[in-house]
N, C-alpha and C positions, 0 to 999 in steps of 0.2 A: 697607439698606445704611450699615451705622456708618460716620462720618465718623474719620478719621484725622486726628491732631492734630501727626503727624510730617512734617517737609519731604523728601520721596521722592527730591527731586534730589540727597540727601546720603548716601541709603543705598545701599550699595553691589551688593546684587541687583536696583536700580530703574535703572542705567547699562545702556546699549543697548549691544549687541556691535557694533565695527564693520560688522561682513558683514551686518549687518541693516542697519544705518543705509543702508551703499553702497547695499543690491539696491532699499531702497526711493526712493532719488534714480536708482538705475534705469530704476525700474519708471515714477516722475513726469515723465521724462526720453524716456521711451518713449511716453509719450502724449500730453502736448502738443502734438507736430506733428497727429497723427491730432484732436486735440481743435480743430484751427483751424483745420478743413475748414467751420465755420460761424460767420462772422464779419458783424458787422454793418458799415454804411459808414461811415465819421469822419461825425460829426452836428455842429452847432454848438454851442458851449459858449452856457450859459445867463449872464446876468448878473444879479448883485444885485438890480441899481436899476430903476426901473419904467421898462418899455422905451417908446423913442420912435418915433416915424414913421418914421422915417428909420432905415435901417441903415448904421455907422458902418462904418470902416475895419478891412479884416485884419489889415493889417501897415502900416509904417515910410512906407512907398510907396503908400499906397491913394491919396493925394492928388491926384498923379498919374496914377492908371492907372487903368481901369473893367471890368468885367465886359461882354463882348457874346454876348447868344446868340441863335441861329437857329433858324427853326422856317417848313418848307415852302418852303423858298428865299428866304428873307424874313429880312431881320438887322433885329435892334430890340437897341439901347445901352441898357444899363441902367447908370445911372451911382450909385456906392455914394456915402453924405453921408457927412459932416463929422463923424459925431456919432453914438450911437447903440447899439441892441446888437441880440441875436436876439429876436422875437416871440417872449413865450409867459411862462408864470408860474415863479416862481422856488422852492422851497424851501429856507433852507441852516440849517444847523448849526454850519459852519465860519467864516461869514464870508467865502469866499470865491466865486468865479465855480466853476461846475463846470468841471471839468477833463475830459480826457480826450481832444484833439487840439489840436495845436499852434496857435499863437495870434496867428503869424509865418512869414512866410517869403520866401522869395528870390527876385532877380529870374530866375532859371534855373529857378524852379518856376513863374512869372508868364507865361517865353514858352511855356514849354511847355504850361499849361494854356489859353494865347489859343489854340493850335494844335489841339487835343485837340476832336474831333468829339463825346465821349462824354458831355459836360456840357452838349449843348445844350437837353437836354429834361427838366434836373432845376430841384426848386423852388426859389427863390432862399435858404429855408434851408438849403441845401448850397454853397450860391458858394465857401465855405471852406474845404468839404472837397473841391472841385474844380481850386480856385485850387491850394491846397497840395499836392496829389499827384492827377489827374486818370483816372492812367492805373489805378490802384490803388485807385477809387472805388468801382469795379462789385466789390468782391471778393464773390462769394457760395461757395455750397455746390459742392465740389468743387475748388475753387479754390487751390492753395497762397500762402502767406504771402508778399510778397515782404522779408523780414528785413536788407535792404541799404538799404533804404526809412528816412531817421533818425525822419519824420514817423510812419508807421507802427509804430517799434521804438518811439517813446515814446507813442503809445496802448496797447498790448500791453504795455508796463511796467503804462504808468496804470492800463491795466483789469484786470494780475493784484495790483498792488498794493492795488486795491481790495477786490480777492477775499479776501484777506491778512487785512484788515482787518475782512470782513464775516465772515468765516471765524471769527476773536474773538468775537465780537459771535453768532454761531450758537453757541456754548458753553453760556452760561447758558441760552437760550432751550429747545433740545434737553431739558437734562436736568429743568429745570421739568416739562418737558411730559412726560418720562418717568414723575415720580414722580404728575404726573396720570394717566398713563395705566395706572398699575398697575404698570411695567416697570423690567429694567435701565437706567441711565443712557447703557450701552454701546446700550443699542437705540434709543436715539433718536438717539445720534450718529451710527449708522451709516446711520440714517433719514435724516439730513438729507443724509450724503455721497451717499448713491445718487439717491435723488430730487432733490437740488439738483442735481448732474449733468447729469440724464436730462431735467427740465426746464429746463433752463438750453440746454442743446442742441438740443432739438425745442418750446421752447414758443413763444408768441407774440410777445415782443422781448424785445430786449437790455436788462438790468438787472433783472427779475426775481430773485430768491433766494428758492428755497424748502426747506421744511423741514417737520420734525415740527413742528405747530401746535397751539395752545390749541384752535381751533374743534372739529380732529378728532379729538385726546387726548380731550377729552369724552367726544366719543361712541364711540370704543371701552372707556373707562372703565366706562361701563356692562356694556359686551359683557364685559370681564375678569370684573367684578363676577358677574356673574349666570351665567358659562360658564368662567373662569379666562382668565389668557391664553394659553393654547396656541389660539386663535381667531384672536388678533387679525394673522398674516398672512396668512390666506387672506384677511378682511376688505379689508383694503391690497388684494389679488390683485384678489381682487373687485370692489372700489369702480374700481382704476383699468380695467380692463377695460369698466366702467359709463361714464364717463370716457370711453375711448376713439370706442365708441360713437359716446357723446351729442354728441361733438366731430365726428365722421366726420358726421353728421345735423346739424350747424349748428344744435344747440340754445344752442352760445354768443351767437348773435344777441341772443337775450332779454334780454343785460343792456341794454340800449336800454331796454328796458320801464322801467329803474329811472332815479325823478326824481330833479334835481338838491338837492332838500332829503335825499331818503333818503343819498346821495352824501354831504349837508353831516354830516349827522347819524352816517353811518359811521363820519367821519373823525373827528367828536368824540368818537363813545362810544370808539372805539379807541384816542385818545389816551389818555382816560382808563382804561381798560382796563389800560392799559402801563403809565400811571402806578403804578396799586394794583399790580401784577407785581413795578415796583421799590422802593414802598416797603416792600417781606416782608424786602427785604437790611438795611433801618436800624431794624430790629425784633430783639426778645430777650425771650422766652418774651413774647410776643404786645403787649411795649410796646418805645416807640420808644426807642433808648438815648439816656443824657444827653451832653450837650455835653461835658460838663464830665467825664467819667469819659475813663479813657486811650483806652478801644476806642473809646467814641463818637469825641469828639476824632478819632482817626484817619479811623474810616471817614468822616465827614461831611468833613474836611479832605484826605481823598485823592479824593472825590468831587466838591469843588468845585475843587481842581488839576485834575482831568481835563477837566472843562466849561473851565477857564478857558483850557488850553494848546487842545484841540479851536475854541473858538471866538473867541480873543486871540493866544494865544501863538504857536502853530504858523503860522497864517495871517500873521502878520507877517515870522515869519525865512521865509517862502518867498517875499516882497515883496521881501528884501534878497538872498536866496540862490538860487539857481534849481538847484540841485542837490536843495533841500529840496522843490521842488514834486511830486518822484517821490512821494513819501510821504504818502498820506493825513493829514488831519491826528486821525480816528479812533484811526488806527494807531500815531500817533507818541504822541497822546496816552494811549492805550493804554502803551505797551511802555516811554513814562517813567515816568509814576507806576508801573508796576511794578518796575521798576527801584528808586526811590526807597523804594516800601516796605521791597523784599528790603535795599539797604543800611543803611536807618536802623533796621529791625527793628520796624516798626509790628504794631501788633495786630489785623492784618485776615484775617476769611478768606479764604480762597483759594478754586478753581475745586475743587482736590483735597478741601477741606475741605468742600463740600458736597457733591458727588458719591462721595464716598468715593475712598480712594489704589487701589483697585481697576480702578477708571474709569479712570486715568489711567497704569496700572503701562506699558502701554507693550506692544511687541513682534508679532510675529506671531502670536500665538493669540490676538490680540484681533481678526483678522479676522474679519470672517461669515461663513456658511456660505451658499452657493447652493444655491436649491430649498427650497420649503416644510418644514417643522418635522414631524416626525411624529405628534404633537399634532395638527397638522391635517389628512396626508395619510393616515392612519388611518380616522380616522374617514369621510372623503369617498369613500374604497375600499368601505369594508363599510355605509356608511347614506348616499349622497350627497344625495338629497332632503330627509333630518334636518340635513344638515349646513347645505346652502342655506338650509333653511327657519332655520337658526341665525340663522346671518351674512348674510344677504339684508337683511335692513331698516335693520341698521346699516353695511352695505356702500351702500343707496341714499342714507342720510342723511349719511354720511360722503362720496360723490359731490357730492352738491348741493352741501353746506356747504363743502367744498372748492374743487369750479368757482367758487359766486359769488364769497369771499373772493380767487380767485387774477384774477376776473375786474374784478372792482374792483380791486383793485393795479394791473389791466391799465389800467383807465382813469384810475387816478391820475398815474402814470405819463406816460401819454400827455399828461396836460396839463402835466407839470414837464418833460419829457425834449425839447424841440424838435429832431428829427433830420432832419427833414421825413417824416418816417415813423409809421403810424398801429399798432398793435399789430394783429393777427388773433385774433381771439377764437376759432377754431375752430382755428387751431393752438395757444392757449394752452388749452386744453381736453384736448387729443389728448395736448400735452407733459406736464402733468401729471397723465392717464391713465397714460402710461408710463412716468413715475417713478415712481408710485405701485405700478405693476404692478413693476417693477425690485425696489422697496424690499420687497414683501410677497413675492416669491421671494428675497430675503435675510434675511426673519425679519424686516422692520422692521414699523413699525404706520403707516406712509402721512403724509401732510399732507400742505400745500398753500404758495402762497405766502405772504411773510410782509412787510407792507406795510412795519414798522419797519426790518429789513433790507433793502429794496429801496431806501427811500431815503437808507439809509448807503450803499449801494453808488452810486446815480445822487450823491450829494452828493460820494463821492469820486471820481468819474471814471468809475465803471464803466458808465454808460447808454448808451454807445455800441459794444459788444461785447457778444456773448456769452460770449467770455473771460473775462469776468470773474466769472459764475457757473457758470461750469463750474472755474474757478479755485479759488473759495473751496470747492468738494464737495474739491478735488486736496486743496489745504493743508489742509483739516481731516483729511479721512485721512491724510496725512503726518506731522501735526502726532498722532494719536492712536498711529498706529504707531511713529513714530519720534524726536519730541517731546514725548513723552506726559508725564513728571516735568519739564520743561520748565513746557508749557502750565498743569499744575494749579498753577504757581506762581503763575499771573496774579490778583488781588485781584478778589473778585467787583464791589465797590461802584464799582473802575474804568471798566468795561463797561456799569455802572449808569449811573454821572455820561454815557457816549455816550446809554443809551436816554431819560436824561431829555431829551435835547437834540433827540432824534427827538420825544419827546412833544410837545416846546414848537413845533418847526414842524409837526408834523401836526395839531393843534388846529386849525380851524377859525377864530382871533379874528375875523375879520370877522363872522361869524354872530352874535356878540355886536351890534354894532351897525346888525341889519337890524330893531328892533323901531319897528313903526308904518310901515317902508318897503317890504315885499313884505306879501302875503296873513295875514290869521291861519292858515290853514287849513297855509300850509309855514310857520310859525313852530312847529305844534304837531307840524308830521309831523317835521322836525328834532329838538324834546325829544322825541317822541314815542323814534323810533329811535335816540337818545343814550340813554335809559334803560333801551329794550331790550336795547343790544347790551351794557351794563355791567352787566343786571341776570341776563340769560339766555344768548343768543347771537347771533351774527351774522347767520347765517341767515333765524333770525326774525326777527332786526327788520327787515332787508330785504324779507320778505314781508312784515310786518307794514306797512310803511312805503308799499310800493308797492302793495299793497292800498288804505289808505287814500286815497293820491293817487288813484289811480284813481276809487276813490268816490266824493271830494269834484270830481274835475273831472266825474265822470258826474251828479251833483247843481245844480252851477254852469250844466252844457249845457242840464240838462232846466229850468231855470227862464229860458231867454233865448227860450224859443218866444213869438212872439205873431202877431198879427194884426192888419192894416188893411182897414176897408170901403170899397169903394168902388163904383161902377156903369162896368159897361162893355158895350161890344155885343159880343154875339155872333154868329157862323156858323156853326153846328152841321151835322157831314155832311151831315144828313138834317133837313129841315122849314127853314121861313122863317128868317132873320133876325131876332133879338131885339135891340131898340135897347137898351136899359135894364135891364141885369141884374144880381141884390148878386152881387158880387164877394167873397170870402176872400184876400187875400193875406197868405201864409204868410211869416215873417220865425223863420230859426233851423232848429236841426238838430229831425228828427225822425226820434226812436232808443225805444229800451224806456225810457231813462228819462221823454223828454219828449210820450209817447204821451196821459196822462190828463187830463195840460195841454192837448194838442192837441186832444181832446174837450171841453174844456169851452170851448172859442172861440165856439162855433154854437150857434146858436138855433136847434132845429130847427123847434119847435112854429112862431115867428112869423115864420119867413122866407117868403117867398113859394115858389111852387112850383117856379121855375127858378133854382137860383145856381151862380156860378161858383166852385172852390177852385184858384186861384194859385200854382204852386210854383215862381216864377222865384227868389225869394228865399229857400226851402230847401231842404234836401238828405235826399232820405232813406237810412239807412244799413242797417237788419235788415229782418228779415222783423215783426218788430214794429210797425215803422213801417208796412209793409205791410195788417197785420190792423188795426191804426186806420183806415185810410182807407176797404178795405174798411166796417167797424161801423159807420163815421161816412153812406156812402153806403147801406146796407141803413136807415139810423134813419130816412134821407130817402124811401126808398122803401116805409118802411112808412105813411108819410102818403101816397104816393103824387106824393113831386117827384121832381123829375131834378137830378141832379148831373153838373156838368159839370166833369171835372177839367183843369186847363191848365197846359201847360207841365212834364207830367211824365214821367220821362225812359222810354223806349224798354222797355226791362230792368222798369221797375217796372213799365209797364203789360202786359209780356209775362206778369212773375207773378201780377198781378190775374186774368189771364186763365184763366192753369191753375190757381188755384182756382175757376175759374167752369165748370172742363171744358172749355177752350179759347176761350172768347166770354166778353163783358160783361152781365152784367146789365139789361134793357128801362132801368132808370132809369140806367146809369151809360153817359156816353158820353167817353171821351177823348180832347182835341185838341194834337197836338203838333205842332212842326217840324222842320227840319234843324240848326237852332242848340242846340235842348235837348241836357243834356253827360247822359252817361251816367255812373250813381253810384258801379257797380260791385257792386249788390247781388245780381244776379244770380250764382250760380257759375260755370254753363259760358258759356266764352267765347262762342260762337256767336252769345250772348244780345246780344254789342254791336257786331256786323255785320249792316245795314241788316235791322233787326228791325222786321216788321210791327206796327202798332197791331192789334189785337183790335178788330172791328167791333161796335157794337150791335144787340141782335136788334130 
């Protein structure tokens, strides 16, 4: 779509009728009470400083009061320290603490919280919420908001302003990803609205913001290039259904297998990818703008001004003016630079210049149509199998990529937002599936959670309520319909300045100091995942990093198995006592990776006729380990020698017996006692309850 050099806000045809604006405001007002049925309880804000070991006071009277909890009829007094902050990590771009809850409370609230019994079972990280508002701290699904409470009003207002800030940051990303996918920018914007609303409503935790994403756009771009854009909505719909099924099956728990070095490489690579995406706004014809040209000076100056306002100016203002705390620094910085650019007529590219004036014309005509487009529905009705054959591979890839990126974002926010809760991987995958399903049914291209915008949301105070993500979608929808010409006048580089700060806070700078302090394999995995994320895509990087970590772990464990040789006394089940028998005392895990090293331990030809293999210091993990034990016994048996297996768990003995038709061969005797552990090799649970040891023939 061609870019327009005119300013739509001054064109008579682009000014919205009053009836349209009133209709949009009425719809938004009607949606707000319904959207409040799923709010997270208020949480404790994070501090910018390193947390101390003691929690500090939450109000001016904290030195004279304490928090008392009781459990099981007995009371335990917990005294808050005189200094400190919430425990947890903090990632900042604005220089101010995470907002979203009140930091001070009145004596009336103190009295109310001391008599409330609902606060007795909550963790210390939610003490401020309980003290501030004990009765409404348990707001959940189906409960109405109490807007008469000033603390809750502050929380909801903060969440909504955070959503407004994120909605502005979503616009250039959605437009850019639309170009990547090969569709109109309006498709990407409405995908962000629909997906963002439903994913926030049904997702795994508050604070996550979802939109059309680059990882998913790359997947559907290949489908668009090979079969046209008509199948994109069907692909998003099918991907949503697959995510709902996968989430219901609990497959989101597999994210636990992602090691920490992979997470570090993921955030580093993602920061570099976001940085590269922002650098395109400072280029013209493939070259960076000159700082001495009017356009270059305005571009670099506006970016630096936005960063300075977000990091320094607005936080300083918030320290002096309490009313300014209701506005997130990111939102305030973008609005101020946009006004200055308009007043001083800086030669800057606006959102309307990038996406085209048609994208920001506004009006009800830009609303998406509900239902699959005929370009998808007609082929599916006529040839359903052929249509599924086309879109199924892309839908599977899109569902996997979107789920992985969303779950990694969930884990990252769990470490940043200390509200005493952990996100649900099951609900997050299902929420993303519902969002993609709704997006596909409105003609969208699908997407997933965006870590950069989620960080902006959390740092603006939206990490304590789902209302932030839902309001992001509603504000963006309102902007597209009613305020599109005004929204189109925002300079792109103002939003790029915010994203540059997000890149700086996303990158794990501490990983640069790990050289020589962690294993070289972990450093290699961090570098590998970062490289693949930048060069290819996130899902492939996480998969490669996880496999590399698993293989590295298996290799390390395979080299740890060893044995010490000693002489022991043996009382076999049958036969006389053997006073002096050679014993191999195995140390280390026995599994598929260590079976060869296990076999090389024994000197079969040189050993006496009777030997003992003692598994007290070892553990048997899999079928390969059982086969290794059986092969060693066979080698000794071929020479007429007897092997005594000591302290091998009963389930392992039973499985060895099954190999030989219910009993053990004549040359193999198992010695065990009630203290031997159960290793869990056997799949059937009955093997763990009084399993008899097979008798030797």
